[in-house]
C-alpha positions in Angstrom: 150.6 111.5 103.8 154.1 112.0 102.6 154.7 112.9 98.9 158.5 112.7 99.0 161.2 110.6 100.5 161.7 110.8 104.3 164.6 112.8 105.3 164.3 113.1 109.1 165.0 109.8 110.8 165.4 111.3 114.2 162.0 112.8 114.5 160.0 109.9 113.1 159.8 106.3 114.3 161.4 103.9 111.8 158.6 101.9 110.1 160.7 98.8 109.6 161.8 98.8 113.2 158.3 99.4 114.4 156.9 96.5 112.3 159.7 94.2 113.4 159.0 94.8 117.1 155.2 94.8 116.9 154.4 92.3 114.1 157.4 90.1 113.1 158.9 89.5 116.6 155.6 88.7 118.3 154.8 86.2 115.5 158.2 84.5 115.9 157.6 84.3 119.7 154.1 82.9 119.2 155.3 80.3 116.7 158.3 79.2 118.7 156.8 79.1 122.2 153.3 77.6 121.4 154.6 74.0 121.5 153.3 72.1 124.6 156.8 71.4 125.9 157.5 75.1 126.0 154.9 77.7 127.2 152.0 76.3 125.3 149.6 78.2 123.0 147.8 80.3 125.7 150.9 81.6 127.5 152.8 82.1 124.2 149.9 84.2 123.0 150.1 86.2 126.3 153.8 86.8 125.9 153.5 87.7 122.2 150.8 90.3 123.0 152.9 92.0 125.6 155.5 93.0 123.0 153.3 95.3 120.8 151.3 96.4 123.8 154.4 97.4 125.7 155.9 99.1 122.7 152.6 101.0 122.1 152.5 102.2 125.7 156.2 103.4 125.4 155.4 105.2 122.1 152.3 106.9 123.6 154.3 108.0 126.7 157.4 109.3 124.9 156.0 110.5 121.5 152.5 111.5 122.7 150.6 109.5 120.2 149.2 106.1 119.2 151.6 103.9 117.3 149.9 102.5 114.2 152.1 99.4 114.1 151.4 98.6 117.8 147.7 98.5 117.1 148.2 96.6 113.9 150.5 94.0 115.7 148.0 93.5 118.5 145.2 92.8 116.1 147.4 90.4 114.0 148.6 88.5 117.0 145.1 88.2 118.6 143.6 86.8 115.4 146.4 84.4 114.5 147.1 83.3 118.1 143.4 82.9 118.8 143.0 80.6 115.9 146.0 78.7 117.1 144.4 78.1 120.5 141.4 76.3 118.9 143.4 73.3 117.5 141.3 73.3 114.4 141.4 71.2 111.2 143.7 71.7 108.3 141.5 74.3 106.5 141.5 76.6 109.6 145.2 76.0 110.1 145.8 77.0 106.5 143.7 80.1 107.1 145.9 81.0 110.1 149.0 80.5 107.9 147.6 82.8 105.3 146.6 85.6 107.8 150.2 86.8 108.6 151.1 87.7 105.0 147.6 89.2 104.6 148.2 91.4 107.6 151.7 92.2 106.3 150.3 93.1 102.9 147.8 95.4 104.4 150.5 97.2 106.3 152.0 98.6 103.1 148.9 100.7 101.9 147.8 101.4 105.5 151.2 102.7 106.5 151.2 105.0 103.4 147.8 106.3 104.3 149.0 107.1 107.9 152.0 109.0 106.6 154.7 106.4 107.4 155.1 104.5 104.1 156.7 101.2 104.9 157.6 100.8 101.2 159.9 103.9 101.4 162.1 102.2 104.0 161.9 98.7 102.4 162.6 99.6 98.8 164.1 103.0 99.1 166.7 102.4 101.8 168.7 105.6 102.3 171.9 103.6 102.3 171.2 102.8 98.7 169.0 105.6 97.4 170.3 109.2 97.4 167.2 110.7 99.2 168.7 114.2 99.1 169.1 114.1 95.3 165.6 112.7 94.8 164.1 115.3 97.1 165.9 118.1 95.3 164.8 116.8 91.9 161.1 116.9 92.9 161.1 120.6 92.2 157.6 120.9 90.7 154.0 120.1 91.9 153.7 117.7 89.0 156.8 115.8 90.0 155.6 115.6 93.6 152.2 114.3 92.5 153.8 111.7 90.2 156.1 110.6 93.0 153.2 110.3 95.5 151.3 108.2 93.0 154.4 106.0 92.5 154.7 105.4 96.2 151.0 104.5 96.3 151.4 102.1 93.4 154.6 100.6 95.0 152.7 100.1 98.3 150.0 98.2 96.6 152.6 96.3 94.6 154.2 95.1 97.8 150.7 94.3 99.2 150.0 92.2 96.1 153.1 90.1 96.6 152.0 89.4 100.2 148.5 88.5 99.0 150.0 86.0 96.5 152.1 84.6 99.4 149.0 84.3 101.5 147.2 82.3 98.8 150.3 80.1 98.3 150.6 79.5 102.1 147.0 78.4 102.2 147.2 76.1 99.3 150.5 74.5 100.6 149.1 74.0 104.1 145.9 72.4 102.8 147.9 70.0 100.6 150.3 69.0 103.3 148.0 68.9 106.4 144.6 68.0 104.8 143.1 64.8 106.1 145.5 64.5 109.1 144.1 64.5 112.6 144.8 67.8 114.5 147.5 67.2 117.2 148.5 63.8 115.8 152.0 62.7 115.0 151.4 63.0 111.2 149.8 66.4 111.7 152.9 67.7 113.6 155.3 66.3 111.1 153.3 67.9 108.3 153.6 71.3 110.0 157.4 70.9 110.3 157.5 70.0 106.6 155.3 73.1 105.8 157.9 75.4 107.5 160.8 74.5 105.3 158.8 73.9 102.1 157.2 77.3 102.5 160.6 79.0 102.4 161.5 77.2 99.1 158.2 77.3 97.4 157.0 80.7 98.6 159.9 82.7 100.2 162.3 82.6 97.3 159.8 83.5 94.6 158.7 86.5 96.8 162.2 87.7 97.0 162.4 87.6 93.2 159.2 89.5 92.8 160.3 92.1 95.3 163.5 92.6 93.3 161.6 93.0 90.1 159.4 95.6 91.8 162.5 97.4 93.1 163.9 97.6 89.5 160.6 99.0 88.3 160.5 101.6 91.1 164.0 102.8 90.3 163.2 103.1 86.6 160.1 105.2 87.4 161.9 107.4 89.8 164.5 108.1 87.1 161.8 109.0 84.7 160.0 111.3 87.1 163.1 113.1 88.5 165.4 113.0 85.4 168.2 111.5 87.5 170.3 108.8 85.9 171.3 105.6 87.8 174.6 107.0 89.0 172.9 110.1 90.5 169.9 108.1 91.9 172.0 105.6 93.9 173.6 106.8 97.1 177.3 106.8 96.0 178.5 109.8 98.1 181.3 111.7 96.4 181.1 109.6 93.3 177.8 111.2 92.2 178.5 112.7 88.9 175.8 115.3 88.6 174.8 117.6 91.5 171.2 118.4 92.0 170.0 121.7 93.4 172.6 124.3 94.5 176.1 123.5 93.2 178.9 123.0 95.6 181.4 125.8 95.8 
């Protein structure tokens, strides 16, 4: 597990890119191609599974190791796609809608445990956060320990937002689809309504919660490292206080 910010992007796969290719992209493919007038649920599931499977094989061949996100993506797509094949009632459909944010939420603590913390790339983007300054300021074992604990807490904080989203997805799906015949015209219309309502009712509040979590994370990093806001943010030559060896 990593106790400090990642500084070597060339030697490590990028967690956000990995998750995008193995979880998010297959989910989009599965959702968009499952309609009967397109590939249908069975073939859409097959195509969606090929993405994390192919990426996992490529990683194993080129990096000589199993890719955590490829395995994670395969499991997520098999479960959600498998439920989609069954054409079940509203409660099972709601369960399927809740599964994706649950899987996404689990990705945060699991990725931390496997040494590739997703929260680092999501909330501590190196284009925003001065990783070099933070790394230099973690100059004691106590600071390293505090920072590692902060990353664990932030990972579980992001997981919590996803679990709240999962509950909201389930409740909204039951409310809109409950009592409608699976496959019927009203059922299909309700699914369409669920898609845009989910963005308004769930997506926007999740963005707000994530922003609050980011502000808390920045404040705690400042407390641990002693860096002020100007030094913590990645402002290049405008950083006012040098950390570590002064420039000559």
